[in-house]
SEKOL-843053 format. One line per field, with one value per residue (C-alpha): residue in three letters; chain; residue number from 1; x, y, z. Coordinates in steps of 0.001 Angstrom, whole numbers. Last residue first. Layout:
N
kemi: (ALA, ...)
domi: (A, ...)
doke: (NUM, ...)
c1: (X, ...)
c2: (Y, ...)
c3: (Z, ...)
This chain:
86
kemi: (LEU, SER, PHE, GLU, PHE, ILE, ALA, ILE, LEU, VAL, VAL, TRP, LEU, LEU, GLY, VAL, ARG, LEU, GLN, GLU, ALA, PHE, LEU, ARG, ALA, ASN, ILE, TRP, ARG, ILE, CYS, ALA, TRP, ALA, ILE, ALA, PHE, ILE, ILE, ALA, SER, GLY, ILE, LEU, VAL, GLY, ILE, GLN, ARG, SER, PHE, MET, GLU, GLY, VAL, ALA, PRO, ALA, ILE, PHE, LEU, GLN, ARG, ILE, ILE, GLY, HIS, ILE, SER, GLU, ALA, ILE, VAL, ILE, LEU, ILE, TRP, VAL, ALA, LEU, ALA, LYS, ALA, TRP, SER, MET)
domi: (A, A, A, A, A, A, A, A, A, A, A, A, A, A, A, A, A, A, A, A, A, A, A, A, A, A, A, A, A, A, A, A, A, A, A, A, A, A, A, A, A, A, A, A, A, A, A, A, A, A, A, A, A, A, A, A, A, A, A, A, A, A, A, A, A, A, A, A, A, A, A, A, A, A, A, A, A, A, A, A, A, A, A, A, A, A)
doke: (86, 85, 84, 83, 82, 81, 80, 79, 78, 77, 76, 75, 74, 73, 72, 71, 70, 69, 68, 67, 66, 65, 64, 63, 62, 61, 60, 59, 58, 57, 56, 55, 54, 53, 52, 51, 50, 49, 48, 47, 46, 45, 44, 43, 42, 41, 40, 39, 38, 37, 36, 35, 34, 33, 32, 31, 30, 29, 28, 27, 26, 25, 24, 23, 22, 21, 20, 19, 18, 17, 16, 15, 14, 13, 12, 11, 10, 9, 8, 7, 6, 5, 4, 3, 2, 1)
c1: (-17962, -19848, -21443, -22934, -24280, -25783, -27442, -28692, -30126, -31918, -33338, -34404, -36208, -37935, -39115, -40422, -42247, -43762, -44934, -46580, -48314, -49474, -51145, -50267, -46839, -46801, -43033, -43852, -46363, -43714, -41098, -41436, -42135, -39202, -36815, -37977, -37820, -34309, -33062, -34756, -33171, -29778, -30225, -31128, -28411, -25865, -26475, -25553, -22544, -21437, -21728, -19363, -16819, -16408, -18356, -16469, -14162, -17068, -19449, -17362, -15435, -16833, -20456, -20206, -18841, -21533, -24322, -22927, -22988, -26508, -27768, -26116, -27496, -30982, -30898, -29855, -32805, -35076, -33863, -34469, -38041, -38480, -37313, -39590, -42609, -45886)
c2: (-48530, -49759, -52569, -50115, -47710, -50473, -51998, -48576, -47887, -51248, -50819, -47224, -48247, -51047, -48555, -46185, -49080, -50145, -46601, -46495, -49844, -48678, -45655, -42147, -41685, -37902, -37609, -34762, -37017, -39713, -37256, -37339, -41080, -41868, -39663, -41109, -44703, -44237, -42695, -45373, -48125, -46481, -46237, -49898, -51117, -48799, -50223, -53653, -52216, -50404, -53680, -55414, -52573, -51878, -49759, -46454, -46700, -47853, -45075, -41977, -41976, -45059, -44400, -40706, -41569, -44176, -41769, -39121, -41670, -42742, -39165, -38539, -41776, -41019, -37503, -38980, -41375, -38398, -36718, -39936, -40129, -36460, -37181, -40242, -38053, -39795)
c3: (-1667, -4722, -2721, -234, -2859, -5014, -1951, -813, -4288, -4390, -886, -1617, -4792, -2882, -286, -2966, -4639, -1303, -617, -4035, -3430, 6, -1539, -428, -1965, -2302, -1776, 612, 2335, 2882, 4152, 7946, 8067, 5778, 7772, 11094, 9836, 8452, 11704, 13821, 11740, 12129, 15902, 16201, 13840, 15452, 18921, 17600, 15767, 18948, 20851, 18428, 18204, 21901, 24378, 24633, 21627, 19438, 20554, 19923, 16659, 14951, 15923, 15049, 11608, 11045, 12052, 9717, 6894, 7888, 7759, 4371, 2910, 4276, 2792, -562, -314, 408, -2795, -4764, -3481, -4416, -7962, -8126, -7360, -6627)
């Protein structure tokens, strides 16, 4: 398993989610309202993260469940640090 690749995929997730948030604020929120756009955003954001993780898991070379769990936990910790630092 490659921790550097796991970190690179996390950066990709952060970029994708940032673009998703910008699009949500600019286009979806004015059309449907802030609350509903946040609810839609949770579903779309989850799908984006799942798609990126699913597409990259072999590249990261995390084949065992324990390795995949460690990568996921790393991403959760890094996302929490990123969000709280903003």
